[in-house]
Every structure is written in structure tokens, then in C-alpha cells.
N, C-alpha and C positions, 0 to 999 in steps of 0.2 A: 371374310369374305365367305360365303356359305358353298359349301362344294354341292354334286350333284347329287346327294343321298337326302339333301336339306340338311345337314350337320353343319357347323364350321369348322370350316380351314384354318388351322394353324400350324404351318410348316417348322416352326419351333419349336413342338412342344411332340411331335408325332412319331415314332417309332424308339421313341427313350432321348430322343434329342431335344437338349431345352433351348431355348434364350442366355440361363444363366449359365453357357458355360464361355468361362473367362479366356480373351486372347491376353497369350503372352507378353506383354508389352516391349521385352526386347525382344524377341523375334522378329528377322526384317521380312518379306513377303517378296515373292513377284512380283506380286503387283505394284509394291514399293519399286524395286527395284528397275521396274519398267518404269515408273511415273519418274525417278529421277535422273533418268539416260533420255527420258524426251524434256528433259529439263524444267520441269516443276516443280512450283515449291510445294515440298511436303508440312503442310502444316499439324499438329498433336492429333490436329478432328480431321483430316486426312488419311492419314498413320492409320488411326481406329477403323476406319472405313474400309482401307485399304486388308486391314489383318483380318476383320472382320468376314469382309469376301473373301476373301484367300482361303478361310478355315471353314465355308460355307460347304455345305455336300448337296443343297436342295435348294437352289436356285431361287434364294430371294427374290421378292419382293420389293420396295423402298419402305412403305412401311413396313416389314420384317428386319430388313435391316437397320435401320432406324432405334425400332425397339431394342433387339441386340445391342449396334451402338451407344446407346442411352444409358442400361444396364456399364458400361464400360467406364462413360462419358458422359456424368450427368446432364452439363451444362452444353452437350451436343444439341442443333435443330432440325428438324427434319429438313427445312430448307437447302441446311449444309448440306444435309445427308443429298436430297433433290441432284443440288449443285455438282456435288462432288462424281456422283454417279454418274453423271453426264460429261462430265467432263473428262472418268474414266472413259468412258463408250467413244465420245468424241475421239480421242488420243489412241483407239484401238485395243484397251488394253480390259475392257470386258466386253461383255457380248449381251443385244438383250433379245428377251426372245417375248411372245406373244403366244402363248401359250392359249387360247381362246376364252379368257376369263378374262377379259377387261383389264390387265391389269398386265401391266411388263413384269417379267423376271430377267433376273442379270446372272450370272457367271461369268469367270473368268476365260481367254481366249486360253487356249491350250494349244500347244503345236499338234498333239495327232487328234485324228476329227470322230466323233461320236455322232450319233444320232440318239437322238429322244422316242420315250414311250410313255404317256401323259396318262395317269390313273383319271379315269372321267368320274369314281367315285367320290376318290381323296386328294386330288388335286396332286399326288405326287409323281413325281418327275423323276425315269428312270432312265441313266445312260446307257449305251447298248454301240456294239459295234458288229459289223457284220462283213467282213470281203464279201461275199456271194451277194450282198447287197451292193457292194462297192461295184465291184464287175460289172454289175448288170447295168449300173445308172451309164458309167462308162459304156458299156456294149449300144447300149440305146442311143447316147450322143452320138457314137460312133455310124450306128446303121442312119443316124438322119442327115449324117457329114458335117458334124459338128465331133471338138476335144471337150472331154467336160472339165471345165475350171475350176468351178465349187457346188454346189448342194446343199441343199439343207430338205432334212428328213426328220417328220413328228408323226410319230404313229397315237394315235387316239382309242384308249380299248378300254374295257372294264373287264375285270378278271372272271376267270372263266366257268367259277361258281359261284357268279355274282346273280342270283334270280330273279332282280327286279331288272335283267337286261333281255332275259330272254324272252 
């Protein structure tokens, strides 16, 4: 996929991260443990997908996830990755994000809440936490007569030194 500056966006390659990072085959992940606790049958291919997702720090889409998994198990198919991601999402183990790119990106659901800032030039997703923002959202809901249960905040931005954005 092209980024907003016309370049190619490959989250596996940016900032020195590579899709060739090997997943430790012996390491269990929180995703795997959640799958087992929900009664899912964990095939070796599902384990590979779970491990790659658990080690991803860049909210991969299915195609990026597939490329990373295929480095570990060349027999894995993209349809297996699509089905497994849907299974994990339906089970409440991973979360789907649509960051205005025309493709879904995924991350493991965590206990601690965080929000996202998306760099529109590179596609990089930066996670952040702000108690001030959280308090303001609760206060707005309260003023309107509600108790805030959940929310999602996504900021879309370009770097301050981006001359094309001026």
C-alpha cells in the first residue's frame, strides 16, 4: 500500500524492524493462553500466527502478518491467516483497527487502555496514554448525563517538521 507521500508503506521494514525476526517456537504467548482458555484447538499454524501477533509492535494487517508467518512456516496460507485472525477477533483476543487506510490492522487486546496517533505520512501507529484525556472524556460524558463505559481515540497527524503539510 502506498503512504500519503507516494512512497511504499511496509510496516515490517520500517525503523529497523524486519519481517525476518524469528519467533521463538518454544515460547508460549498470552494470545495462545487465551485461545486455550476459550477452548480453541491450537494447531501449529494457529500457534505461529498467535506468536507473531504477540510479538508485533506495529499493528500489522493480514498481509503483513501472513508474510511474517510464512517466514516461519512456508506452508501457511493467507486464507489460514485470514480465518485465524477472524477467529481470534470474534473470541475477543485481538482487536481490529481501521486507520483510514482501507485495510484492517490488528493488535492484541491488553488490560491497560491506550489510544493511537497515526502518522499519515508513514502509516506508523504510535500508542499513548493520557490521564488528562481520559478524565476529560469521563467529565464530558458526566456533564451530558452519562457514565463512560468505553471509547476509542485515534489521532491522525503529520510531523511538525513536515513541510508538505503546511
